[in-house]
C-alpha positions as CSV (number, residue, x, y, z in Angstrom):
1,M,174.1,-79.9,128.1
2,A,176.2,-77.9,125.9
3,N,175.6,-74.5,124.9
4,T,174.4,-75.1,121.7
5,P,173.9,-72.0,119.0
6,E,170.2,-72.5,119.5
7,M,170.0,-71.6,123.3
8,A,172.8,-68.9,122.8
9,S,170.2,-67.1,120.2
10,T,167.7,-67.8,122.7
11,P,168.4,-64.9,125.4
12,T,169.6,-62.6,122.4
13,S,165.9,-62.6,120.6
14,A,164.6,-62.9,124.6
15,A,166.5,-59.7,124.8
16,R,166.0,-58.4,121.1
17,K,161.7,-59.0,122.5
18,A,162.3,-57.3,125.9
19,A,164.6,-54.4,123.9
20,A,161.6,-54.0,121.0
21,S,158.9,-54.1,124.0
22,A,160.5,-51.5,125.9
23,T,161.1,-49.2,122.8
24,G,157.4,-50.1,121.8
25,A,156.3,-49.2,125.4
26,L,158.3,-46.0,124.9
27,Q,157.1,-44.9,121.1
28,E,153.6,-45.4,122.7
29,K,153.8,-43.3,125.9
30,N,155.6,-40.7,123.2
31,R,152.6,-41.1,120.7
32,E,150.4,-40.2,123.9
33,Q,152.3,-37.3,125.1
34,E,152.2,-36.3,121.2
35,L,148.6,-36.6,120.9
36,E,147.9,-34.9,124.7
37,A,150.1,-32.0,123.3
38,Q,147.9,-31.7,119.7
39,V,144.6,-31.9,121.5
40,S,145.7,-29.2,124.2
41,Q,146.8,-27.3,121.0
42,L,143.4,-27.6,119.3
43,Q,141.7,-26.4,122.5
44,D,143.5,-23.8,122.8
45,D,142.9,-22.8,119.4
46,L,139.3,-23.4,119.5
47,K,139.3,-21.0,122.9
48,A,140.9,-18.6,120.8
49,I,138.7,-18.7,117.7
50,T,135.7,-18.6,120.4
51,E,137.1,-15.6,121.9
52,T,137.2,-14.0,117.9
53,L,133.8,-15.2,117.0
54,R,132.9,-13.7,120.3
55,K,133.7,-10.5,119.5
56,L,133.1,-10.3,116.0
57,T,129.5,-11.0,116.8
58,E,129.7,-8.4,119.5
59,E,131.0,-5.9,116.7
60,K,128.4,-7.0,114.2
61,A,125.2,-7.0,117.0
62,G,126.3,-3.3,117.3
63,E,126.5,-2.6,114.0
64,V,123.3,-4.2,113.7
65,K,121.6,-2.1,116.6
66,D,123.2,1.3,114.6
67,I,121.2,0.7,111.7
68,A,118.6,0.1,113.3
69,Q,118.3,2.8,115.4
70,A,119.2,5.3,112.4
71,E,116.2,3.6,110.2
72,F,114.1,4.1,113.4
73,R,114.9,8.0,113.3
74,Q,114.2,7.7,109.6
75,L,110.9,6.0,110.0
76,K,109.9,8.5,112.5
77,R,110.9,11.7,110.6
78,R,109.1,10.1,107.9
79,G,105.7,9.3,110.0
80,K,105.9,13.3,111.3
81,H,106.3,14.1,107.3
82,M,103.4,12.1,106.8
83,I,101.3,13.5,109.7
84,E,102.2,17.0,108.7
85,D,101.2,16.5,105.5
86,A,97.9,14.7,106.7
87,Q,97.4,17.7,108.9
88,D,97.8,20.2,106.0
89,Q,95.6,18.3,103.4
90,A,92.8,18.2,106.2
91,V,93.1,22.1,106.9
92,E,92.9,22.6,103.2
93,Y,89.5,20.2,103.3
94,E,88.1,22.0,105.6
95,E,88.8,25.4,104.0
96,Q,87.0,24.6,101.1
97,L,84.1,22.6,103.3
98,K,83.7,26.2,104.7
99,D,83.8,28.2,101.6
100,T,81.5,25.5,100.2
101,I,78.7,26.7,102.7
102,R,79.1,30.0,102.8
103,E,78.9,30.1,98.5
104,K,75.9,27.7,99.0
105,P,74.2,27.5,102.5
106,L,70.9,25.6,101.4
107,T,72.5,22.8,99.7
108,A,74.9,22.4,102.4
109,V,72.2,22.1,105.0
110,A,70.6,19.6,102.4
111,A,73.2,17.4,102.0
112,A,74.3,17.4,105.7
113,A,70.4,16.3,106.3
114,G,70.7,13.7,103.3
115,I,73.7,12.5,105.3
116,G,71.9,12.3,108.7
117,F,69.0,11.0,107.5
118,V,71.2,7.7,105.6
119,L,73.2,7.5,108.9
120,A,69.9,7.0,110.6
121,L,68.4,4.3,108.6
122,L,72.1,2.4,109.1
123,T,71.7,2.4,112.8
124,R,68.0,1.1,112.7
125,H,69.0,-1.7,110.9
């Protein structure tokens, strides 16, 4: 058998196929390495983002805590003022009641008796 152009082209095409296959495998390996590098970079980015979010959350939590403490102090002061006002009003009513009793003792005794009578009726039932 003589060397025909078909036979001569067969080793060349086989070599081309082998070279293409090797090139394809090399390209595939390069793609995998690139993807692994990208995945690694994404993981690093996610870690950095997570750390940033943690820091921001801690800062915001601190701010919210400070605001809550300030509001609590303000409410506490308001509550003290309201209690003081209520005590002042109670003292004022007590003074008025004492003055009324001094001016009209019989009316005060009659009113106390009437209130006692009504309370007695209410507690019986």
